[in-house]
PDB file with one MODEL, atoms N, CA, C and O in Angstrom:
MODEL        1
ATOM      1  N   MET A   1     -58.154  -2.053  19.310  1.00  0.00           N
ATOM      2  CA  MET A   1     -56.661  -1.487  19.563  1.00  0.00           C
ATOM      3  C   MET A   1     -56.660  -2.803  20.743  1.00  0.00           C
ATOM      4  O   MET A   1     -57.642  -3.460  21.090  1.00  0.00           O
ATOM      5  N   LYS A   2     -55.559  -2.913  21.114  1.00  0.00           N
ATOM      6  CA  LYS A   2     -54.949  -3.758  21.981  1.00  0.00           C
ATOM      7  C   LYS A   2     -54.381  -3.309  23.283  1.00  0.00           C
ATOM      8  O   LYS A   2     -53.424  -2.535  23.258  1.00  0.00           O
ATOM      9  N   PHE A   3     -54.928  -3.760  24.542  1.00  0.00           N
ATOM     10  CA  PHE A   3     -54.529  -2.883  25.578  1.00  0.00           C
ATOM     11  C   PHE A   3     -53.688  -3.939  26.308  1.00  0.00           C
ATOM     12  O   PHE A   3     -53.939  -5.137  26.176  1.00  0.00           O
ATOM     13  N   THR A   4     -52.539  -3.420  27.196  1.00  0.00           N
ATOM     14  CA  THR A   4     -52.031  -4.558  28.184  1.00  0.00           C
ATOM     15  C   THR A   4     -52.072  -3.842  29.404  1.00  0.00           C
ATOM     16  O   THR A   4     -51.382  -2.844  29.612  1.00  0.00           O
ATOM     17  N   LEU A   5     -52.943  -4.380  30.291  1.00  0.00           N
ATOM     18  CA  LEU A   5     -53.239  -3.533  31.511  1.00  0.00           C
ATOM     19  C   LEU A   5     -52.687  -4.365  33.019  1.00  0.00           C
ATOM     20  O   LEU A   5     -52.494  -5.543  33.320  1.00  0.00           O
ATOM     21  N   ASP A   6     -52.563  -3.008  33.753  1.00  0.00           N
ATOM     22  CA  ASP A   6     -52.157  -3.997  35.074  1.00  0.00           C
ATOM     23  C   ASP A   6     -53.537  -3.823  35.960  1.00  0.00           C
ATOM     24  O   ASP A   6     -54.099  -2.773  36.272  1.00  0.00           O
ATOM     25  N   ASP A   7     -53.883  -5.091  36.249  1.00  0.00           N
ATOM     26  CA  ASP A   7     -55.177  -5.039  37.078  1.00  0.00           C
ATOM     27  C   ASP A   7     -54.951  -5.485  38.512  1.00  0.00           C
ATOM     28  O   ASP A   7     -55.808  -5.897  39.294  1.00  0.00           O
ATOM     29  N   GLY A   8     -53.671  -5.333  38.720  1.00  0.00           N
ATOM     30  CA  GLY A   8     -53.130  -5.257  40.408  1.00  0.00           C
ATOM     31  C   GLY A   8     -52.993  -6.781  40.908  1.00  0.00           C
ATOM     32  O   GLY A   8     -52.881  -7.105  42.090  1.00  0.00           O
ATOM     33  N   SER A   9     -53.018  -7.593  39.896  1.00  0.00           N
ATOM     34  CA  SER A   9     -52.782  -8.748  39.883  1.00  0.00           C
ATOM     35  C   SER A   9     -51.163  -9.414  39.456  1.00  0.00           C
ATOM     36  O   SER A   9     -50.331  -8.524  39.284  1.00  0.00           O
ATOM     37  N   GLU A  10     -50.815 -10.361  39.334  1.00  0.00           N
ATOM     38  CA  GLU A  10     -49.492 -10.642  39.160  1.00  0.00           C
ATOM     39  C   GLU A  10     -48.959 -10.771  37.642  1.00  0.00           C
ATOM     40  O   GLU A  10     -47.841 -10.624  37.150  1.00  0.00           O
ATOM     41  N   LYS A  11     -50.240 -11.113  37.094  1.00  0.00           N
ATOM     42  CA  LYS A  11     -50.137 -10.972  35.654  1.00  0.00           C
ATOM     43  C   LYS A  11     -50.978  -9.885  34.609  1.00  0.00           C
ATOM     44  O   LYS A  11     -52.154  -9.613  34.853  1.00  0.00           O
ATOM     45  N   GLU A  12     -50.477  -9.468  33.779  1.00  0.00           N
ATOM     46  CA  GLU A  12     -51.247  -8.547  32.874  1.00  0.00           C
ATOM     47  C   GLU A  12     -52.384  -9.006  32.211  1.00  0.00           C
ATOM     48  O   GLU A  12     -52.404 -10.172  31.819  1.00  0.00           O
ATOM     49  N   LYS A  13     -53.165  -8.397  32.060  1.00  0.00           N
ATOM     50  CA  LYS A  13     -54.172  -8.615  31.225  1.00  0.00           C
ATOM     51  C   LYS A  13     -54.240  -8.148  29.716  1.00  0.00           C
ATOM     52  O   LYS A  13     -53.484  -7.218  29.433  1.00  0.00           O
ATOM     53  N   VAL A  14     -55.002  -8.635  28.748  1.00  0.00           N
ATOM     54  CA  VAL A  14     -55.037  -8.173  27.373  1.00  0.00           C
ATOM     55  C   VAL A  14     -56.211  -8.022  27.087  1.00  0.00           C
ATOM     56  O   VAL A  14     -56.886  -9.038  27.248  1.00  0.00           O
ATOM     57  N   ILE A  15     -56.816  -7.015  26.666  1.00  0.00           N
ATOM     58  CA  ILE A  15     -58.204  -6.411  26.229  1.00  0.00           C
ATOM     59  C   ILE A  15     -58.108  -5.904  24.963  1.00  0.00           C
ATOM     60  O   ILE A  15     -57.117  -5.307  24.541  1.00  0.00           O
ATOM     61  N   LEU A  16     -58.939  -6.086  24.448  1.00  0.00           N
ATOM     62  CA  LEU A  16     -59.222  -5.539  22.760  1.00  0.00           C
ATOM     63  C   LEU A  16     -60.631  -4.738  22.857  1.00  0.00           C
ATOM     64  O   LEU A  16     -61.683  -5.004  23.438  1.00  0.00           O
ATOM     65  N   SER A  17     -60.234  -3.694  22.084  1.00  0.00           N
ATOM     66  CA  SER A  17     -61.453  -2.749  22.098  1.00  0.00           C
ATOM     67  C   SER A  17     -61.653  -2.281  20.605  1.00  0.00           C
ATOM     68  O   SER A  17     -60.786  -2.547  19.772  1.00  0.00           O
ATOM     69  N   GLY A  18     -62.744  -1.615  20.279  1.00  0.00           N
ATOM     70  CA  GLY A  18     -62.925  -1.286  19.090  1.00  0.00           C
ATOM     71  C   GLY A  18     -62.795   0.458  19.142  1.00  0.00           C
ATOM     72  O   GLY A  18     -63.617   1.159  18.552  1.00  0.00           O
ATOM     73  N   ILE A  19     -61.824   0.951  19.811  1.00  0.00           N
ATOM     74  CA  ILE A  19     -62.127   2.468  19.997  1.00  0.00           C
ATOM     75  C   ILE A  19     -60.946   2.954  19.078  1.00  0.00           C
ATOM     76  O   ILE A  19     -60.221   3.654  19.784  1.00  0.00           O
ATOM     77  N   LYS A  20     -60.571   2.894  18.107  1.00  0.00           N
ATOM     78  CA  LYS A  20     -59.339   3.523  17.557  1.00  0.00           C
ATOM     79  C   LYS A  20     -59.809   4.619  16.847  1.00  0.00           C
ATOM     80  O   LYS A  20     -59.060   5.591  16.755  1.00  0.00           O
ATOM     81  N   GLU A  21     -61.116   4.658  16.230  1.00  0.00           N
ATOM     82  CA  GLU A  21     -61.953   5.584  15.698  1.00  0.00           C
ATOM     83  C   GLU A  21     -62.033   6.971  16.471  1.00  0.00           C
ATOM     84  O   GLU A  21     -62.023   8.024  15.834  1.00  0.00           O
ATOM     85  N   TYR A  22     -62.130   6.942  18.142  1.00  0.00           N
ATOM     86  CA  TYR A  22     -62.282   7.780  18.839  1.00  0.00           C
ATOM     87  C   TYR A  22     -60.712   7.948  19.819  1.00  0.00           C
ATOM     88  O   TYR A  22     -60.560   8.971  20.487  1.00  0.00           O
ATOM     89  N   TYR A  23     -59.996   7.229  19.812  1.00  0.00           N
ATOM     90  CA  TYR A  23     -58.740   7.611  20.683  1.00  0.00           C
ATOM     91  C   TYR A  23     -57.287   6.758  19.787  1.00  0.00           C
ATOM     92  O   TYR A  23     -57.268   5.643  19.267  1.00  0.00           O
ATOM     93  N   SER A  24     -56.349   7.649  19.872  1.00  0.00           N
ATOM     94  CA  SER A  24     -54.948   7.266  19.561  1.00  0.00           C
ATOM     95  C   SER A  24     -54.541   6.483  20.407  1.00  0.00           C
ATOM     96  O   SER A  24     -55.059   6.682  21.505  1.00  0.00           O
ATOM     97  N   ALA A  25     -53.604   5.411  20.362  1.00  0.00           N
ATOM     98  CA  ALA A  25     -53.255   4.708  21.360  1.00  0.00           C
ATOM     99  C   ALA A  25     -52.119   5.445  22.111  1.00  0.00           C
ATOM    100  O   ALA A  25     -51.903   5.146  23.286  1.00  0.00           O
ATOM    101  N   GLU A  26     -51.602   6.113  21.671  1.00  0.00           N
ATOM    102  CA  GLU A  26     -50.363   6.982  22.212  1.00  0.00           C
ATOM    103  C   GLU A  26     -51.164   8.050  23.334  1.00  0.00           C
ATOM    104  O   GLU A  26     -50.628   8.353  24.399  1.00  0.00           O
ATOM    105  N   SER A  27     -52.628   8.606  22.893  1.00  0.00           N
ATOM    106  CA  SER A  27     -53.049   9.018  23.886  1.00  0.00           C
ATOM    107  C   SER A  27     -53.433   8.570  25.239  1.00  0.00           C
ATOM    108  O   SER A  27     -53.525   9.344  26.191  1.00  0.00           O
ATOM    109  N   LEU A  28     -53.690   7.104  25.310  1.00  0.00           N
ATOM    110  CA  LEU A  28     -53.832   6.180  26.142  1.00  0.00           C
ATOM    111  C   LEU A  28     -52.798   5.761  27.426  1.00  0.00           C
ATOM    112  O   LEU A  28     -53.027   5.518  28.611  1.00  0.00           O
ATOM    113  N   ILE A  29     -51.620   5.790  26.665  1.00  0.00           N
ATOM    114  CA  ILE A  29     -50.690   5.194  27.547  1.00  0.00           C
ATOM    115  C   ILE A  29     -50.340   6.083  29.001  1.00  0.00           C
ATOM    116  O   ILE A  29     -50.100   7.289  29.046  1.00  0.00           O
ATOM    117  N   GLY A  30     -50.389   5.037  30.275  1.00  0.00           N
ATOM    118  CA  GLY A  30     -50.151   5.695  31.406  1.00  0.00           C
ATOM    119  C   GLY A  30     -51.470   6.180  31.758  1.00  0.00           C
ATOM    120  O   GLY A  30     -51.471   6.828  32.804  1.00  0.00           O
ATOM    121  N   LYS A  31     -52.496   6.066  31.235  1.00  0.00           N
ATOM    122  CA  LYS A  31     -53.892   6.500  31.716  1.00  0.00           C
ATOM    123  C   LYS A  31     -54.734   5.290  32.483  1.00  0.00           C
ATOM    124  O   LYS A  31     -54.762   4.105  32.153  1.00  0.00           O
ATOM    125  N   THR A  32     -55.290   5.807  33.399  1.00  0.00           N
ATOM    126  CA  THR A  32     -56.000   4.866  34.389  1.00  0.00           C
ATOM    127  C   THR A  32     -57.104   4.625  34.022  1.00  0.00           C
ATOM    128  O   THR A  32     -57.853   5.598  34.106  1.00  0.00           O
ATOM    129  N   LEU A  33     -57.713   3.390  33.496  1.00  0.00           N
ATOM    130  CA  LEU A  33     -58.983   3.339  32.801  1.00  0.00           C
ATOM    131  C   LEU A  33     -59.930   2.469  33.792  1.00  0.00           C
ATOM    132  O   LEU A  33     -59.462   1.919  34.789  1.00  0.00           O
ATOM    133  N   LEU A  34     -61.118   2.400  33.482  1.00  0.00           N
ATOM    134  CA  LEU A  34     -61.960   1.651  33.866  1.00  0.00           C
ATOM    135  C   LEU A  34     -62.195   0.395  33.274  1.00  0.00           C
ATOM    136  O   LEU A  34     -62.522   0.513  32.093  1.00  0.00           O
ATOM    137  N   ALA A  35     -62.138  -0.926  33.736  1.00  0.00           N
ATOM    138  CA  ALA A  35     -62.277  -2.127  33.054  1.00  0.00           C
ATOM    139  C   ALA A  35     -62.906  -3.167  33.947  1.00  0.00           C
ATOM    140  O   ALA A  35     -62.990  -3.148  35.174  1.00  0.00           O
ATOM    141  N   ILE A  36     -63.320  -4.054  33.120  1.00  0.00           N
ATOM    142  CA  ILE A  36     -64.225  -5.042  33.907  1.00  0.00           C
ATOM    143  C   ILE A  36     -63.355  -6.473  33.511  1.00  0.00           C
ATOM    144  O   ILE A  36     -63.317  -6.853  32.341  1.00  0.00           O
ATOM    145  N   CYS A  37     -62.808  -7.064  34.379  1.00  0.00           N
ATOM    146  CA  CYS A  37     -61.624  -8.024  34.261  1.00  0.00           C
ATOM    147  C   CYS A  37     -61.718  -9.485  34.656  1.00  0.00           C
ATOM    148  O   CYS A  37     -60.828 -10.335  34.691  1.00  0.00           O
ATOM    149  N   ASN A  38     -63.433  -9.603  35.041  1.00  0.00           N
ATOM    150  CA  ASN A  38     -63.468 -10.974  35.534  1.00  0.00           C
ATOM    151  C   ASN A  38     -64.502 -11.738  34.589  1.00  0.00           C
ATOM    152  O   ASN A  38     -65.122 -12.722  34.991  1.00  0.00           O
ATOM    153  N   LEU A  39     -64.639 -11.236  33.353  1.00  0.00           N
ATOM    154  CA  LEU A  39     -65.548 -11.530  32.199  1.00  0.00           C
ATOM    155  C   LEU A  39     -64.676 -12.865  31.732  1.00  0.00           C
ATOM    156  O   LEU A  39     -63.450 -12.932  31.809  1.00  0.00           O
ATOM    157  N   PRO A  40     -65.608 -13.986  31.198  1.00  0.00           N
ATOM    158  CA  PRO A  40     -64.996 -14.833  30.406  1.00  0.00           C
ATOM    159  C   PRO A  40     -64.015 -14.674  29.337  1.00  0.00           C
ATOM    160  O   PRO A  40     -63.783 -13.502  29.038  1.00  0.00           O
ATOM    161  N   LEU A  41     -63.519 -15.383  28.827  1.00  0.00           N
ATOM    162  CA  LEU A  41     -62.273 -15.040  27.467  1.00  0.00           C
ATOM    163  C   LEU A  41     -63.084 -14.629  26.461  1.00  0.00           C
ATOM    164  O   LEU A  41     -64.209 -15.119  26.565  1.00  0.00           O
ATOM    165  N   ARG A  42     -62.936 -13.895  25.500  1.00  0.00           N
ATOM    166  CA  ARG A  42     -63.394 -13.637  24.440  1.00  0.00           C
ATOM    167  C   ARG A  42     -62.401 -13.680  23.248  1.00  0.00           C
ATOM    168  O   ARG A  42     -61.429 -12.925  23.216  1.00  0.00           O
ATOM    169  N   LYS A  43     -62.680 -14.619  22.224  1.00  0.00           N
ATOM    170  CA  LYS A  43     -61.211 -14.583  21.293  1.00  0.00           C
ATOM    171  C   LYS A  43     -61.672 -13.514  20.078  1.00  0.00           C
ATOM    172  O   LYS A  43     -62.677 -13.635  19.378  1.00  0.00           O
ATOM    173  N   MET A  44     -60.952 -12.739  20.031  1.00  0.00           N
ATOM    174  CA  MET A  44     -61.217 -11.671  19.099  1.00  0.00           C
ATOM    175  C   MET A  44     -60.106 -11.403  17.766  1.00  0.00           C
ATOM    176  O   MET A  44     -59.175 -10.663  18.082  1.00  0.00           O
ATOM    177  N   MET A  45     -60.088 -11.765  16.728  1.00  0.00           N
ATOM    178  CA  MET A  45     -58.983 -11.566  15.680  1.00  0.00           C
ATOM    179  C   MET A  45     -58.222 -12.557  16.020  1.00  0.00           C
ATOM    180  O   MET A  45     -57.071 -12.242  15.715  1.00  0.00           O
ATOM    181  N   GLY A  46     -58.251 -13.616  16.502  1.00  0.00           N
ATOM    182  CA  GLY A  46     -57.470 -14.765  16.675  1.00  0.00           C
ATOM    183  C   GLY A  46     -56.781 -14.363  18.348  1.00  0.00           C
ATOM    184  O   GLY A  46     -55.899 -15.047  18.867  1.00  0.00           O
ATOM    185  N   ILE A  47     -57.294 -13.344  18.890  1.00  0.00           N
ATOM    186  CA  ILE A  47     -56.512 -13.051  20.409  1.00  0.00           C
ATOM    187  C   ILE A  47     -57.465 -12.946  21.409  1.00  0.00           C
ATOM    188  O   ILE A  47     -58.427 -12.181  21.331  1.00  0.00           O
ATOM    189  N   ASP A  48     -57.209 -13.785  22.478  1.00  0.00           N
ATOM    190  CA  ASP A  48     -58.069 -14.097  23.819  1.00  0.00           C
ATOM    191  C   ASP A  48     -58.397 -12.444  24.533  1.00  0.00           C
ATOM    192  O   ASP A  48     -57.555 -11.910  25.255  1.00  0.00           O
ATOM    193  N   SER A  49     -59.513 -11.884  24.255  1.00  0.00           N
ATOM    194  CA  SER A  49     -59.436 -10.486  25.107  1.00  0.00           C
ATOM    195  C   SER A  49     -59.947 -11.122  26.470  1.00  0.00           C
ATOM    196  O   SER A  49     -60.690 -12.103  26.445  1.00  0.00           O
ATOM    197  N   GLU A  50     -59.643 -10.696  27.342  1.00  0.00           N
ATOM    198  CA  GLU A  50     -59.560 -10.561  28.902  1.00  0.00           C
ATOM    199  C   GLU A  50     -60.677  -9.659  29.498  1.00  0.00           C
ATOM    200  O   GLU A  50     -60.821  -9.747  30.718  1.00  0.00           O
ATOM    201  N   GLY A  51     -61.429  -8.867  28.872  1.00  0.00           N
ATOM    202  CA  GLY A  51     -62.225  -8.037  30.125  1.00  0.00           C
ATOM    203  C   GLY A  51     -62.719  -7.162  28.768  1.00  0.00           C
ATOM    204  O   GLY A  51     -62.746  -7.499  27.585  1.00  0.00           O
ATOM    205  N   MET A  52     -63.042  -6.079  29.335  1.00  0.00           N
ATOM    206  CA  MET A  52     -63.916  -5.013  28.835  1.00  0.00           C
ATOM    207  C   MET A  52     -63.560  -3.747  29.167  1.00  0.00           C
ATOM    208  O   MET A  52     -63.315  -3.627  30.368  1.00  0.00           O
ATOM    209  N   ILE A  53     -63.431  -2.611  28.418  1.00  0.00           N
ATOM    210  CA  ILE A  53     -63.049  -1.231  28.794  1.00  0.00           C
ATOM    211  C   ILE A  53     -64.154  -0.604  28.554  1.00  0.00           C
ATOM    212  O   ILE A  53     -64.744  -0.533  27.476  1.00  0.00           O
ATOM    213  N   ILE A  54     -64.567   0.052  29.986  1.00  0.00           N
ATOM    214  CA  ILE A  54     -65.684   0.918  30.152  1.00  0.00           C
ATOM    215  C   ILE A  54     -65.756   2.166  29.520  1.00  0.00           C
ATOM    216  O   ILE A  54     -64.749   2.873  29.567  1.00  0.00           O
ATOM    217  N   SER A  55     -66.909   2.637  28.848  1.00  0.00           N
ATOM    218  CA  SER A  55     -67.057   3.853  28.043  1.00  0.00           C
ATOM    219  C   SER A  55     -68.428   4.298  28.235  1.00  0.00           C
ATOM    220  O   SER A  55     -69.385   3.598  28.569  1.00  0.00           O
ATOM    221  N   ALA A  56     -68.410   5.663  27.961  1.00  0.00           N
ATOM    222  CA  ALA A  56     -69.895   6.154  27.878  1.00  0.00           C
ATOM    223  C   ALA A  56     -70.016   6.516  26.306  1.00  0.00           C
ATOM    224  O   ALA A  56     -68.961   6.679  25.693  1.00  0.00           O
ATOM    225  N   ILE A  57     -71.172   6.642  25.663  1.00  0.00           N
ATOM    226  CA  ILE A  57     -71.661   7.464  24.459  1.00  0.00           C
ATOM    227  C   ILE A  57     -72.515   8.185  24.534  1.00  0.00           C
ATOM    228  O   ILE A  57     -73.654   7.939  24.932  1.00  0.00           O
ATOM    229  N   CYS A  58     -71.919   9.564  24.019  1.00  0.00           N
ATOM    230  CA  CYS A  58     -72.779  10.365  24.446  1.00  0.00           C
ATOM    231  C   CYS A  58     -73.058  11.112  23.293  1.00  0.00           C
ATOM    232  O   CYS A  58     -72.305  10.757  22.385  1.00  0.00           O
ATOM    233  N   GLU A  59     -74.186  12.409  22.800  1.00  0.00           N
ATOM    234  CA  GLU A  59     -74.317  12.730  21.429  1.00  0.00           C
ATOM    235  C   GLU A  59     -73.801  14.284  21.675  1.00  0.00           C
ATOM    236  O   GLU A  59     -74.221  14.915  22.645  1.00  0.00           O
ATOM    237  N   TYR A  60     -72.925  14.823  20.796  1.00  0.00           N
ATOM    238  CA  TYR A  60     -72.556  16.199  20.775  1.00  0.00           C
ATOM    239  C   TYR A  60     -72.491  16.723  19.238  1.00  0.00           C
ATOM    240  O   TYR A  60     -71.902  16.441  18.194  1.00  0.00           O
ATOM    241  N   ASP A  61     -73.370  17.577  19.682  1.00  0.00           N
ATOM    242  CA  ASP A  61     -73.865  18.609  17.924  1.00  0.00           C
ATOM    243  C   ASP A  61     -74.183  17.536  16.823  1.00  0.00           C
ATOM    244  O   ASP A  61     -73.736  17.499  15.676  1.00  0.00           O
ATOM    245  N   GLY A  62     -75.246  16.481  17.566  1.00  0.00           N
ATOM    246  CA  GLY A  62     -75.555  15.571  16.499  1.00  0.00           C
ATOM    247  C   GLY A  62     -74.966  14.336  16.249  1.00  0.00           C
ATOM    248  O   GLY A  62     -75.550  13.440  15.640  1.00  0.00           O
ATOM    249  N   GLU A  63     -73.705  14.238  16.743  1.00  0.00           N
ATOM    250  CA  GLU A  63     -72.783  13.203  16.626  1.00  0.00           C
ATOM    251  C   GLU A  63     -72.388  12.690  17.540  1.00  0.00           C
ATOM    252  O   GLU A  63     -71.890  13.367  18.440  1.00  0.00           O
ATOM    253  N   GLU A  64     -72.462  11.445  17.622  1.00  0.00           N
ATOM    254  CA  GLU A  64     -72.261   9.972  18.469  1.00  0.00           C
ATOM    255  C   GLU A  64     -71.024  10.390  18.973  1.00  0.00           C
ATOM    256  O   GLU A  64     -70.264  10.873  18.134  1.00  0.00           O
ATOM    257  N   LYS A  65     -70.535  10.313  20.392  1.00  0.00           N
ATOM    258  CA  LYS A  65     -69.037  10.201  20.752  1.00  0.00           C
ATOM    259  C   LYS A  65     -68.661   9.169  21.453  1.00  0.00           C
ATOM    260  O   LYS A  65     -69.623   8.725  22.079  1.00  0.00           O
ATOM    261  N   LEU A  66     -67.796   8.641  21.616  1.00  0.00           N
ATOM    262  CA  LEU A  66     -67.403   7.587  22.940  1.00  0.00           C
ATOM    263  C   LEU A  66     -66.328   8.203  23.658  1.00  0.00           C
ATOM    264  O   LEU A  66     -65.300   8.770  23.289  1.00  0.00           O
ATOM    265  N   ASN A  67     -66.852   7.934  24.835  1.00  0.00           N
ATOM    266  CA  ASN A  67     -65.752   8.521  26.226  1.00  0.00           C
ATOM    267  C   ASN A  67     -65.411   7.563  27.073  1.00  0.00           C
ATOM    268  O   ASN A  67     -66.240   7.112  27.863  1.00  0.00           O
ATOM    269  N   LEU A  68     -64.139   7.120  27.024  1.00  0.00           N
ATOM    270  CA  LEU A  68     -63.388   6.279  28.179  1.00  0.00           C
ATOM    271  C   LEU A  68     -63.707   6.933  29.474  1.00  0.00           C
ATOM    272  O   LEU A  68     -63.572   8.144  29.649  1.00  0.00           O
ATOM    273  N   ILE A  69     -64.282   5.818  30.689  1.00  0.00           N
ATOM    274  CA  ILE A  69     -64.047   6.344  32.012  1.00  0.00           C
ATOM    275  C   ILE A  69     -62.923   6.395  32.273  1.00  0.00           C
ATOM    276  O   ILE A  69     -62.279   5.347  32.234  1.00  0.00           O
ATOM    277  N   MET A  70     -62.280   7.629  32.634  1.00  0.00           N
ATOM    278  CA  MET A  70     -60.727   7.331  33.025  1.00  0.00           C
ATOM    279  C   MET A  70     -60.717   7.592  34.643  1.00  0.00           C
ATOM    280  O   MET A  70     -61.500   8.433  35.082  1.00  0.00           O
ATOM    281  N   LEU A  71     -59.969   6.988  35.414  1.00  0.00           N
ATOM    282  CA  LEU A  71     -60.121   7.378  36.877  1.00  0.00           C
ATOM    283  C   LEU A  71     -58.722   8.555  37.390  1.00  0.00           C
ATOM    284  O   LEU A  71     -57.942   8.982  36.539  1.00  0.00           O
ATOM    285  N   ASP A  72     -58.637   8.832  38.445  1.00  0.00           N
ATOM    286  CA  ASP A  72     -57.456   9.743  39.019  1.00  0.00           C
ATOM    287  C   ASP A  72     -56.608   8.551  39.239  1.00  0.00           C
ATOM    288  O   ASP A  72     -56.870   7.467  39.760  1.00  0.00           O
ATOM    289  N   ASP A  73     -55.123   9.199  38.514  1.00  0.00           N
ATOM    290  CA  ASP A  73     -54.165   8.330  38.836  1.00  0.00           C
ATOM    291  C   ASP A  73     -53.704   7.747  40.137  1.00  0.00           C
ATOM    292  O   ASP A  73     -53.074   6.694  40.242  1.00  0.00           O
ATOM    293  N   ASN A  74     -54.078   8.533  41.120  1.00  0.00           N
ATOM    294  CA  ASN A  74     -53.853   7.716  42.684  1.00  0.00           C
ATOM    295  C   ASN A  74     -54.675   6.677  42.913  1.00  0.00           C
ATOM    296  O   ASN A  74     -54.361   6.061  43.931  1.00  0.00           O
ATOM    297  N   ILE A  75     -55.759   6.189  42.254  1.00  0.00           N
ATOM    298  CA  ILE A  75     -56.367   4.970  42.715  1.00  0.00           C
ATOM    299  C   ILE A  75     -55.483   3.957  42.225  1.00  0.00           C
ATOM    300  O   ILE A  75     -55.164   3.976  41.036  1.00  0.00           O
ATOM    301  N   PRO A  76     -55.090   3.159  42.924  1.00  0.00           N
ATOM    302  CA  PRO A  76     -54.000   1.774  42.466  1.00  0.00           C
ATOM    303  C   PRO A  76     -54.727   0.992  41.397  1.00  0.00           C
ATOM    304  O   PRO A  76     -55.956   1.032  41.327  1.00  0.00           O
ATOM    305  N   ALA A  77     -53.831   0.129  40.383  1.00  0.00           N
ATOM    306  CA  ALA A  77     -54.447  -0.672  39.713  1.00  0.00           C
ATOM    307  C   ALA A  77     -55.097  -2.027  40.812  1.00  0.00           C
ATOM    308  O   ALA A  77     -54.553  -2.461  41.828  1.00  0.00           O
ATOM    309  N   GLY A  78     -56.307  -2.431  40.243  1.00  0.00           N
ATOM    310  CA  GLY A  78     -56.792  -3.709  41.138  1.00  0.00           C
ATOM    311  C   GLY A  78     -57.798  -3.140  41.862  1.00  0.00           C
ATOM    312  O   GLY A  78     -58.653  -3.996  42.089  1.00  0.00           O
ATOM    313  N   SER A  79     -58.127  -1.900  42.404  1.00  0.00           N
ATOM    314  CA  SER A  79     -58.624  -1.431  43.104  1.00  0.00           C
ATOM    315  C   SER A  79     -60.553  -1.844  42.678  1.00  0.00           C
ATOM    316  O   SER A  79     -61.037  -1.833  41.546  1.00  0.00           O
ATOM    317  N   LYS A  80     -61.182  -2.119  43.798  1.00  0.00           N
ATOM    318  CA  LYS A  80     -62.307  -2.422  43.489  1.00  0.00           C
ATOM    319  C   LYS A  80     -63.389  -1.750  43.576  1.00  0.00           C
ATOM    320  O   LYS A  80     -63.437  -1.296  44.719  1.00  0.00           O
ATOM    321  N   LEU A  81     -64.581  -1.340  42.787  1.00  0.00           N
ATOM    322  CA  LEU A  81     -65.778  -0.730  42.803  1.00  0.00           C
ATOM    323  C   LEU A  81     -66.789  -1.174  43.731  1.00  0.00           C
ATOM    324  O   LEU A  81     -67.034  -2.380  43.735  1.00  0.00           O
ATOM    325  N   TYR A  82     -67.406  -0.437  44.497  1.00  0.00           N
ATOM    326  CA  TYR A  82     -68.585  -0.526  45.199  1.00  0.00           C
ATOM    327  C   TYR A  82     -69.522   0.539  44.852  1.00  0.00           C
ATOM    328  O   TYR A  82     -70.623   0.595  45.399  1.00  0.00           O
TER     329      TYR A  82
ENDMDL
END
């Protein structure tokens, strides 16, 4: 899945993530996700990925599930974590 993120800078970031098995693109539009944006570029499928979407993997009823870390929409893009 290809994300175009507002990280609070003047330039949008492109991040690729293999989460389509767990989420549809439509369900994530407008969501505030936790991402690491200061990683070296990584070419995936011929596209430079500029970061990593953070998620947690948990087991529910014997099945492994991926859960994206979503933040309150009131937190501005580019906020730093401490």
